[in-house]
C-alpha positions as CSV (number, residue, x, y, z in Angstrom):
1,M,50.4,102.5,59.1
2,G,50.6,103.6,55.5
3,L,52.9,106.2,54.1
4,Q,51.5,109.7,54.2
5,N,52.5,111.2,50.8
6,D,54.1,110.3,47.5
7,S,57.5,111.5,48.4
8,S,57.8,109.3,51.4
9,Q,56.5,106.4,49.4
10,D,59.2,107.1,46.7
11,Q,61.9,107.2,49.4
12,A,60.7,103.9,50.7
13,W,61.0,102.4,47.2
14,V,64.5,103.7,46.9
15,C,65.4,102.3,50.3
16,R,64.3,98.9,49.2
17,M,66.3,99.1,46.0
18,I,69.6,99.9,47.7
19,P,71.7,97.1,49.3
20,H,70.8,97.4,53.0
21,K,74.2,96.3,54.4
22,T,76.2,99.2,52.9
23,K,75.4,102.1,55.1
24,H,77.8,104.5,53.4
25,G,76.3,103.8,50.0
26,F,72.8,104.0,51.4
27,V,73.3,107.4,53.0
28,A,75.0,108.8,49.9
29,A,72.2,107.5,47.6
30,L,69.5,109.2,49.7
31,A,71.6,112.4,49.8
32,R,71.7,112.4,46.0
33,L,68.0,111.6,45.6
34,K,65.8,114.4,44.3
35,A,62.1,113.7,44.3
36,Y,59.4,116.2,43.4
37,E,55.6,115.9,44.0
38,D,54.6,118.7,41.7
39,V,56.5,121.0,39.4
40,P,59.6,122.0,41.3
41,D,61.0,125.5,41.7
42,A,63.8,126.9,39.5
43,P,65.1,126.0,37.0
44,Y,62.3,123.5,36.1
45,D,59.4,125.9,36.6
46,K,60.4,127.8,33.5
47,I,60.6,124.8,31.2
48,K,57.6,124.3,28.9
49,R,55.6,121.2,29.9
50,M,54.9,118.8,27.1
51,V,52.2,116.3,26.4
52,I,53.0,113.3,24.2
53,P,49.8,112.3,22.4
54,D,51.1,108.8,21.5
55,A,51.9,108.0,25.1
56,L,48.5,109.2,26.2
57,K,46.8,107.1,23.5
58,Y,48.8,104.0,24.6
59,S,48.1,104.6,28.3
60,S,44.4,105.2,27.7
61,V,44.1,102.0,25.6
62,A,46.0,100.0,28.3
63,V,43.8,101.4,31.1
64,Q,40.7,100.5,29.1
65,E,41.9,96.9,28.6
66,L,42.6,96.6,32.3
67,E,39.2,98.1,33.1
68,N,37.5,95.5,30.9
69,K,39.4,92.7,32.5
70,R,38.5,93.9,35.9
71,K,34.8,94.1,35.1
72,E,34.7,90.6,33.5
73,R,35.8,88.6,36.5
74,P,33.0,89.7,38.9
75,K,30.5,89.2,36.0
76,L,31.6,85.6,35.6
77,A,31.5,85.0,39.4
78,Y,28.0,86.4,39.5
79,E,26.9,84.2,36.6
80,R,28.3,81.1,38.4
81,K,26.4,82.0,41.6
82,K,23.0,82.3,39.8
């Protein structure tokens, strides 16, 4: 059974990162955890959201490279089958 939403998935990641034998630390860490799926309420809803063009450029280039790699492998497999 998969996790239903992003917040439960994030909580599962945090649970895996915390030492599992220290219950006191585990409970305290989960109590301090703040995870938001969208823009949270006050005070963060009034802060201007920013876009970093250099980061977008880098991520789009990285995604394009990964996409090309992903398309090459089936192409080679198809050529070998012919």
